[in-house]
Structure formats: C-alpha cells, structure tokens
C-alpha positions in Angstrom: 51.1 -26.2 38.8 50.3 -28.8 36.2 47.1 -28.8 34.1 45.4 -31.5 36.1 46.0 -29.5 39.3 44.6 -26.3 37.7 41.5 -28.1 36.5 40.9 -29.5 40.0 41.6 -26.2 41.7 39.5 -23.9 39.5 36.1 -22.9 40.9 33.8 -20.0 40.2 34.5 -17.3 42.8 31.8 -14.9 43.8 33.5 -12.6 46.3 36.8 -11.0 45.4 39.4 -8.8 47.2 39.7 -5.3 45.8 43.4 -5.6 45.2 44.3 -4.6 41.6 45.7 -7.0 39.1 48.7 -5.6 37.2 47.9 -4.9 33.6 51.0 -6.8 32.3 49.8 -9.9 34.1 46.3 -9.6 32.6 47.8 -9.2 29.1 50.1 -12.1 29.7 47.2 -14.4 30.5 45.1 -13.2 27.5 47.9 -13.6 25.1 48.9 -17.0 26.3 45.3 -18.2 26.1 45.4 -17.4 22.3 47.0 -20.8 21.9 43.6 -22.3 22.6 42.3 -24.4 19.6 39.8 -23.1 17.1 38.4 -24.8 14.0 40.4 -23.8 11.0 42.5 -21.6 13.3 39.8 -18.8 12.9 40.6 -17.5 16.4 37.1 -15.9 16.4 37.3 -14.3 19.9 37.5 -10.6 20.5 38.4 -9.7 24.1 38.1 -6.5 26.1 39.7 -6.1 29.6 38.4 -3.3 31.9 39.7 -2.1 35.2 39.7 1.2 37.2 37.6 4.1 36.0 36.2 2.4 32.8 35.1 -0.6 34.8 33.5 1.6 37.5 31.6 3.4 34.8 30.2 0.1 33.5 29.2 -1.0 36.9 27.4 2.3 37.5 25.5 1.9 34.2 24.4 -1.5 35.2 23.3 -0.4 38.6 21.2 2.4 37.0 19.3 -0.2 34.9 18.6 -3.2 37.2 16.0 -4.7 34.7 18.6 -5.1 32.0 18.1 -5.2 28.3 16.7 -7.7 25.8 19.3 -10.4 25.5 20.6 -11.4 22.1 20.5 -15.1 22.8 19.1 -17.5 25.4 21.6 -18.5 28.0 19.6 -21.6 28.8 17.1 -23.5 26.5 13.5 -22.8 27.2 11.7 -25.4 29.3 15.0 -26.9 30.5 14.8 -30.7 30.8 16.3 -33.3 33.1 19.0 -34.0 34.0 20.0 -30.4 33.0 17.2 -28.9 35.0 18.1 -30.8 38.1 21.7 -29.9 37.9 20.9 -26.2 37.5 18.5 -26.4 40.5 21.0 -28.1 42.7 23.7 -25.6 41.8 21.4 -22.7 42.8 20.4 -24.3 46.1 23.9 -25.2 47.0 25.0 -21.6 46.2 22.4 -19.9 48.3 22.9 -22.4 51.2 26.5 -21.1 51.6 25.2 -17.7 52.5 22.1 -18.9 54.4 19.5 -17.6 51.9 16.4 -19.8 51.7 14.4 -20.2 48.5 11.5 -18.2 49.9 13.7 -15.1 50.5 13.3 -13.7 47.0 14.7 -10.2 47.8 17.9 -11.6 49.2 18.3 -13.9 46.2 17.8 -10.9 43.9 20.4 -8.9 45.8 22.9 -11.7 45.4 22.1 -11.9 41.7 22.7 -8.2 41.3 26.3 -8.7 42.5 27.0 -10.2 39.1 26.8 -6.6 37.8 29.5 -5.7 40.2 31.7 -8.6 39.0 31.5 -9.7 42.7 34.0 -7.0 43.6 36.7 -8.2 41.2 39.1 -5.5 40.0 39.1 -6.8 36.4 36.2 -7.5 34.0 36.8 -9.5 30.9 34.3 -9.4 28.0 34.3 -12.0 25.3 32.7 -11.1 21.9 32.3 -12.7 18.5 31.4 -11.6 15.0 27.7 -11.9 14.4 28.2 -13.9 11.2 29.9 -16.8 13.2 27.9 -19.9 14.1 27.9 -22.5 17.0 31.3 -24.0 16.1 32.9 -20.6 16.5 31.0 -20.0 19.8 32.5 -23.2 21.1 35.9 -21.9 20.1 35.3 -18.8 22.2 34.4 -21.1 25.1 37.6 -23.0 24.7 39.5 -19.7 24.8 37.7 -18.7 28.0 38.5 -22.0 29.6 42.1 -21.5 28.8 42.1 -18.1 30.3 40.6 -19.5 33.5 43.2 -22.3 33.8 46.1 -19.9 33.1 44.7 -17.5 35.8 44.5 -20.4 38.3 48.1 -21.3 37.5 49.1 -17.7 38.5 47.2 -17.8 41.7 44.3 -15.7 40.4 40.6 -16.6 40.4 37.7 -16.2 37.9 34.0 -16.4 37.5 32.6 -16.8 34.0 29.4 -14.8 33.8 26.8 -15.2 31.1 24.8 -12.8 33.3 26.3 -10.1 31.0 24.1 -11.3 28.2 21.4 -9.2 29.9 23.4 -6.1 29.1 24.6 -6.4 25.5 24.1 -2.7 24.6 25.6 -1.4 27.9 28.8 -3.5 27.5 29.0 -2.7 23.8 29.0 1.1 24.6 31.5 0.6 27.4 34.1 -1.3 25.3 33.4 0.4 21.9 32.3 -2.9 20.3 31.7 -2.7 16.6 28.2 -3.2 15.4 29.1 -6.4 13.5 30.1 -8.1 16.8 28.1 -9.2 19.8 28.8 -9.9 23.4 29.0 -13.6 24.4 30.1 -13.6 28.0 31.8 -11.7 30.8 34.3 -12.9 33.4 35.4 -11.6 36.7 39.2 -11.8 37.4 41.0 -11.2 40.6 41.9 -12.7 43.9 39.3 -14.4 46.0 38.2 -13.3 49.4 39.2 -16.4 51.5 36.8 -15.5 54.3 33.7 -15.2 52.1 31.4 -18.2 52.8 30.1 -18.2 49.2 33.6 -19.1 48.0 33.3 -22.5 49.7 30.9 -23.7 47.0 32.3 -26.5 44.9 29.6 -27.5 42.4 28.7 -31.2 42.0 29.7 -33.4 39.1 27.8 -36.4 37.9 29.8 -39.7 37.7 31.3 -40.7 34.4 28.6 -43.4 34.0 25.9 -40.7 33.8 27.3 -39.1 30.6 30.1 -41.2 29.2 30.6 -44.5 27.5 33.8 -46.5 26.5 33.8 -49.3 24.0 36.5 -51.5 22.4 39.0 -51.0 25.2 40.9 -53.9 26.9 
C-alpha cells in the first residue's frame, strides 16, 4: 500500500473486533512512526501502549467516573465559529445517522459517547503525552507523530480512532500509565481491527473542496 492509498483508506473506526494485536506489531508501528518530523528534531512525544489487564483496569476506572475530570486544555475553542462549527455539527449528525439515533434522543447519544471510554472495544489503547513546558509547535509535532502511526497502522491492515475524549480523564490516564508530573496527556487512540458489520464504521466524514480552504498563485 502506498501513502496515497493509506491516506484515502484511513477512517476513524468506532467499533472494533476483540482480537488482540501482537505486541511486536504495536511496537513496530510506534518505532517506525518516530521518523515523523519535529521542529529541531525535538521528538517531543511520549507514548504509552496498553492492552490486556492494564487496559481493562483503565476502562473500569473510567466507567466508575462517568462525569470525568477537569480537562487540562480545551479540545475545541469556546464559541466555535463557522465554518468550523458547521463542520463539527455535520460530523456529529452523520455519525449518529449511521446508528439511527436522532438528535432528540439524548440518552442514546450519551451512551454512544461513553463508548469512547471503552476505546470502542479496541484491544489496544495508545496514549500520547508531552512535557508541560512545550508549546503549540511541539503539540503539532505530536499530532504529526499520531498521523504517522495511523497511516502505518492502515498499511498493516489495522484501524485506529484518535480520541481527544481522553482529555476528560487526565488524572486517570496519568495514574494508569505512570505519567511523570512534568508531562500531560494530549490524546488517546484506539488501535485494532474494525468490525466490518458495524453500521457506525460506514461513516466517512465530509471534506470541503480545495477552493474553500486553499489558494495557489504564480503557477502556470
């Protein structure tokens, strides 16, 4: 699979099969992804992979605290504006349409949201952290590392879902992975094989045309 095919094939999967992913394969992906670029070659990412009993314990801790904890950063800016607001709204509506949950059925939507804390049934949870002294440029470096992980997983026939949902559980994740106090959680990611029969996995989010966000000048 070439890079273009991997980019086209990758989608966020929200229903996984329970089949375990071999540890050596997970490590192979994480190590290969370290070739991702970072400003000044700082490589500011710190990554924890959980499976088996440690992951089950984390899921249990989340289930015991459905209200979550105070987040350490805003996942979305306050008072989100257009076109960002519309894109997020459309994504949510398209997602719940795949499982037949209308906007007015708040309990069903909350139950689906809670599946984030179960990593949608994925057998592997990845958690991406960063030194608290780092700034936005280093956060973008971690994002590039995560994207590289997702593409490498796609190449190997695996699936992923990046989850900033985990920003709601910074202390819980920190305890689960033994995160040093001078580091903070940025994002989680579910890793495994998709359930091909799950309707929610049919979602392919929309993309605006190039003209909505790009310009080219000076070309023949």
